[in-house]
C-alpha positions in Angstrom: 117.8 116.1 105.9 114.6 115.2 107.8 111.0 115.9 107.6 110.0 119.0 109.7 113.7 119.8 109.8 112.8 123.3 108.7 111.1 124.1 112.0 113.0 124.7 115.2 114.1 121.9 117.5 112.0 123.3 120.3 108.9 123.2 118.0 109.6 119.7 117.0 110.0 118.7 120.6 106.6 120.1 121.4 105.0 118.2 118.5 106.6 114.7 118.4 106.5 111.7 120.7 109.2 110.4 118.4 110.9 112.9 116.0 111.5 112.1 112.3 114.8 110.4 111.7 117.5 112.0 109.5 118.1 110.5 106.0 120.0 111.4 102.9 120.6 110.4 99.3 122.8 107.5 100.5 120.1 106.0 102.8 118.6 102.6 102.0 116.1 102.6 99.2 113.4 101.3 101.6 113.8 104.4 103.7 113.9 106.8 100.8 110.9 105.4 99.1 108.9 106.0 102.3 110.4 109.4 102.9 109.6 111.0 99.5 106.6 112.7 100.9 105.3 115.6 98.8 107.4 115.4 95.6 107.4 118.9 94.2 107.5 119.2 90.4 109.1 122.2 88.7 109.6 123.0 85.0 113.3 122.7 84.1 113.0 126.0 82.2 112.8 128.2 85.4 115.7 130.7 85.1 116.3 130.8 88.9 115.9 127.1 89.4 118.8 126.7 91.8 117.4 129.5 94.0 114.0 127.8 93.9 115.4 124.5 95.0 117.2 126.0 98.0 114.1 128.0 98.9 111.8 125.0 98.8 114.3 123.0 100.8 114.1 125.7 103.5 110.3 125.2 103.5 110.4 121.5 104.2 110.6 120.0 100.7 112.7 116.8 100.6 112.1 115.6 97.0 111.8 117.5 93.8 111.4 116.6 90.1 112.8 118.9 87.5 110.6 118.3 84.4 111.7 118.1 80.8 108.4 116.5 79.7 104.8 117.6 79.9 105.4 120.8 81.9 107.3 122.5 79.1 106.7 123.1 75.4 108.2 120.7 72.8 110.2 123.6 71.4 111.8 124.3 74.9 113.5 121.0 75.5 117.0 122.0 74.3 116.9 125.2 76.2 115.6 123.4 79.3 118.5 120.9 79.2 121.0 123.7 79.0 119.3 125.4 81.9 119.5 122.3 84.0 123.2 122.0 83.4 123.8 125.6 84.4 121.6 125.3 87.5 123.2 122.1 88.7 126.6 123.7 88.3 125.4 126.6 90.4 124.0 124.4 93.1 127.2 122.3 93.3 129.3 125.4 93.6 127.2 126.7 96.6 127.8 123.5 98.5 124.4 123.6 100.2 122.1 120.7 101.1 119.5 120.0 98.5 116.4 117.8 98.4 116.5 114.5 96.6 116.6 115.7 93.0 115.2 113.8 90.0 115.0 114.8 86.3 111.9 113.8 84.3 113.1 113.0 80.8 111.3 112.3 77.6 113.5 109.7 76.0 116.1 107.2 77.2 118.9 109.0 75.4 118.5 112.0 77.5 119.6 110.1 80.6 123.1 109.3 79.4 123.4 112.6 77.6 122.5 114.7 80.7 124.7 112.7 83.0 127.7 113.4 80.7 126.8 117.1 80.4 126.3 117.5 84.2 129.8 116.3 84.9 130.7 116.6 88.6 127.4 118.3 89.5 125.6 115.0 88.7 126.5 114.0 92.3 123.5 116.1 93.3 121.2 113.9 91.2 119.2 111.1 92.8 117.7 109.7 89.7 115.2 110.0 86.8 111.5 110.0 86.4 110.4 107.9 83.4 107.2 108.9 81.6 104.5 106.7 80.1 106.2 103.6 81.4 105.3 100.2 79.9 107.4 97.1 79.3 108.2 98.2 75.7 109.2 101.8 76.7 110.5 100.9 80.1 113.4 98.5 79.2 115.3 101.1 77.1 114.9 103.7 79.9 116.2 101.2 82.5 119.1 100.2 80.3 120.1 103.9 79.9 119.9 104.4 83.7 122.2 101.4 84.2 124.7 102.9 81.7 124.5 106.2 83.5 125.2 104.6 86.9 128.3 102.9 85.5 129.5 106.2 84.1 129.0 108.0 87.4 130.1 105.1 89.6 127.2 105.9 91.9 123.6 104.8 92.5 120.7 106.3 90.5 117.1 105.6 91.1 114.2 105.3 88.6 110.6 106.5 89.3 108.5 105.2 86.5 105.2 107.0 85.8 102.3 104.8 85.0 100.1 106.9 82.7 99.9 105.2 79.3 96.5 104.7 77.6 97.2 100.9 77.4 97.1 100.9 81.2 93.8 102.7 81.3 92.0 100.8 78.6 90.3 97.7 80.0 91.2 95.3 77.2 94.9 96.0 77.5 95.3 96.8 81.2 96.0 93.2 82.4 98.8 92.5 80.0 100.2 96.0 80.4 100.4 95.6 84.1 102.0 92.2 83.8 104.6 93.7 81.5 105.3 96.6 83.8 105.6 94.1 86.7 108.2 92.0 84.8 110.3 95.1 84.0 110.3 96.7 87.4 111.0 93.4 89.1 114.0 92.9 86.8 115.4 96.2 87.9 114.0 96.1 91.4 117.1 97.6 93.1 116.9 100.7 90.9 113.1 101.4 91.2 112.5 103.7 94.1 108.8 104.2 93.6 106.0 104.1 91.0 104.1 107.3 90.3 100.6 107.5 88.9 99.8 109.9 86.0 96.1 110.5 86.8 96.0 113.6 84.6 96.8 111.5 81.6 94.3 108.9 82.6 91.6 111.6 82.6 92.8 113.0 79.4 92.2 109.8 77.5 88.5 110.3 78.2 88.3 114.0 78.1 87.7 114.2 81.9 88.9 116.6 84.6 88.0 116.3 88.2 86.6 119.3 90.0 88.3 120.8 93.1 85.6 119.3 95.4 86.2 115.8 94.0 89.1 113.4 94.5 90.6 111.0 92.1 88.6 108.3 93.8 85.3 109.9 92.8 86.3 109.4 89.1 85.4 105.8 88.7 87.6 105.2 85.6 90.6 106.5 87.5 89.8 104.7 90.8 89.6 101.4 88.9 93.1 101.8 87.5 94.5 102.8 90.9 93.0 99.7 92.4 94.4 97.4 89.7 97.9 99.0 89.9 98.0 98.5 93.7 96.6 95.0 93.3 99.5 94.0 91.0 102.4 96.3 92.0 101.7 97.3 95.6 101.4 94.0 97.5 102.8 93.7 101.0 104.3 90.3 100.5 107.7 91.5 99.5 107.0 91.7 95.8 105.4 95.2 95.9 106.7 98.7 95.4 105.9 102.1 96.9 103.2 103.7 94.8 102.7 107.4 95.2 99.5 109.4 95.2 98.3 111.3 92.1 98.8 115.1 91.6 96.3 117.6 93.1 96.1 120.3 90.4 94.1 123.1 92.1 95.7 126.0 94.0 93.4 128.9 93.2 89.9 129.8 94.3 87.1 128.3 92.3 83.4 128.5 92.6 82.0 125.7 94.7 79.2 123.4 93.9 79.4 121.4 97.1 79.8 122.3 100.8 83.4 122.2 102.2 84.5 118.7 103.2 86.8 119.9 105.9 85.3 119.4 109.4 85.3 122.3 111.8 85.9 120.4 115.1 89.6 119.7 114.9 90.3 123.3 113.9 88.2 124.8 116.6 89.9 122.5 119.2 93.2 123.8 117.9 92.0 127.4 117.9 93.1 127.8 114.3 89.7 128.5 112.6 91.5 131.0 110.4 93.7 128.1 109.0 90.6 126.2 108.1 89.2 129.2 106.3 92.4 129.7 104.3 92.5 126.0 103.3 88.9 126.1 102.1 89.5 129.3 100.1 92.5 127.7 98.3 90.5 124.4 97.6 92.9 122.4 99.8 90.2 120.7 101.8 89.7 118.3 98.8 93.5 117.7 98.8 93.3 116.7 102.5 90.5 114.2 101.8 92.4 112.8 98.8 95.6 112.3 100.9 93.6 110.2 103.4 92.0 108.2 100.6 95.5 107.7 99.0 96.7 106.0 102.2 93.5 104.0 102.6 94.1 102.6 99.1 97.7 101.7 99.6 99.5 104.8 98.3 102.2 106.8 100.1 103.5 110.3 99.3 102.1 112.5 96.5 103.0 114.3 93.3 102.7 118.0 93.9 102.7 120.9 91.4 102.4 123.8 93.9 104.4 124.5 97.1 101.2 125.1 99.1 100.5 121.4 98.8 103.6 120.2 100.6 102.7 121.0 104.2 99.3 119.3 104.1 100.9 116.1 102.6 103.6 116.0 105.3 101.2 116.8 108.2 99.0 114.0 107.2 101.9 111.6 106.8 103.0 111.8 110.5 102.0 108.7 112.4 99.5 109.4 115.2 100.2 108.3 118.7 97.3 105.9 118.4 98.6 104.3 115.2 102.0 103.9 116.7 100.7 102.3 119.8 98.6 99.8 117.8 101.6 99.0 115.5 103.9 98.4 118.4 101.4 96.1 120.1 100.9 94.1 117.0 104.6 93.6 116.4 105.6 92.6 119.9 107.9 89.5 119.7 105.8 87.5 122.1 102.8 87.8 119.8 104.5 86.2 116.9 102.0 83.3 117.0 99.0 85.5 116.4 96.0 86.3 118.4 93.6 89.2 119.0 93.7 92.0 121.5 91.9 95.2 122.4 93.9 98.3 121.5 95.6 100.4 124.1 93.1 103.1 123.2 90.3 100.6 123.9 88.5 101.5 120.7 89.3 98.7 118.2 90.5 95.2 117.8 94.1 94.5 116.8 94.5 91.1 115.2 98.2 90.2 115.0 98.5 88.2 111.8 96.1 90.2 109.5 97.4 93.6 110.8 101.1 92.7 110.7 101.8 94.2 107.3 100.0 97.3 108.1 102.0 97.6 111.4 105.3 97.2 109.6 104.4 99.9 107.0 103.2 102.2 109.8 106.5 101.9 111.7 108.5 102.6 108.6 106.4 105.8 108.1 106.9 106.6 111.8 110.7 106.4 111.2 110.8 109.0 108.5 107.8 111.2 109.4 107.8 110.8 113.2 105.1 110.1 115.7 102.9 112.8 117.0 102.4 113.4 120.7 99.2 112.0 122.1 97.5 115.4 122.2 98.9 116.6 118.8 96.8 116.4 115.7 97.3 117.1 112.0 96.1 120.7 112.4 99.0 121.4 114.9 101.5 119.8 112.5 100.1 121.7 109.6 100.1 125.0 111.4 103.7 124.4 112.6 104.8 123.5 109.0 103.2 126.6 107.6 104.5 129.0 110.3 108.2 128.6 109.6 
């Protein structure tokens, strides 16, 4: 699979200076963690789940989480597990390419139980999402994952969700983060990415952000994100990919503030109607949050609605200017450091301080591609939605 693989080769050629590379479930973990993109969550109770998965793959989704936890009622768990087994069997029989598939479980025992019940269709499974992850809860989850790997004789990844009250509360945050760090470092080869449960953070204080506010406007949440990145997202080789929080709005709501989406890039691309549609569906706030995610060290995003996928992917493509800067910074002859004016003559590129940024940018360029010089996110978004 590849990002923007659902659009025609001719369309990709018109958009990309360097097209997104192909990847699959067997690709290196470093590649997959960067390629997750918009990870679409779906309740495991959906009766036509196999059809849904194939449909979303055809629309550009490359990673999905099938949820047995908060998205379903406690009384539905047994039924949802049975449904998962049926749907995986159906998918395996069809022999079609599917996104990276993860199951969000409630308890460690579900991991080994589900792998046994899935049988041969478990080959379609890339791993498990582990809720409310702390050191105390996380170790049993990771031990269960290790047992399941042995039973399957193939690699399985974990995506812990950081969402527990102990992580939010100031008096326990430091020790909780240190415990999480110890656990994920111990199982580093199996941890694909860390996910943020911002809805649970807000719940602990009875908060809910409005559609014209981002997670970073809620100071309690912003403080936790900053601390998580500080401890677990370092660029010194000890860090992990940390994904952006869910955007929970997808219907029209009454606005208190003016739209945040600027007109100019849309008018230049002659797609004013696309701007209007995004504003009407409260996605302008999503676009702003995606940009803030990256500015704060996050990559990819948890999504609960298919309409969120294309914006996440469009804004994940590396611009021609970013690519030019990254290449200049990483030129072998500049290994000793120094400062230079960018090729676009609008900024300073300082080799040593900007090196980690450049390396991350080129990894993102590998999986999401590099846009042509005259192609912006509006062009990419319109192309992704048109197919």
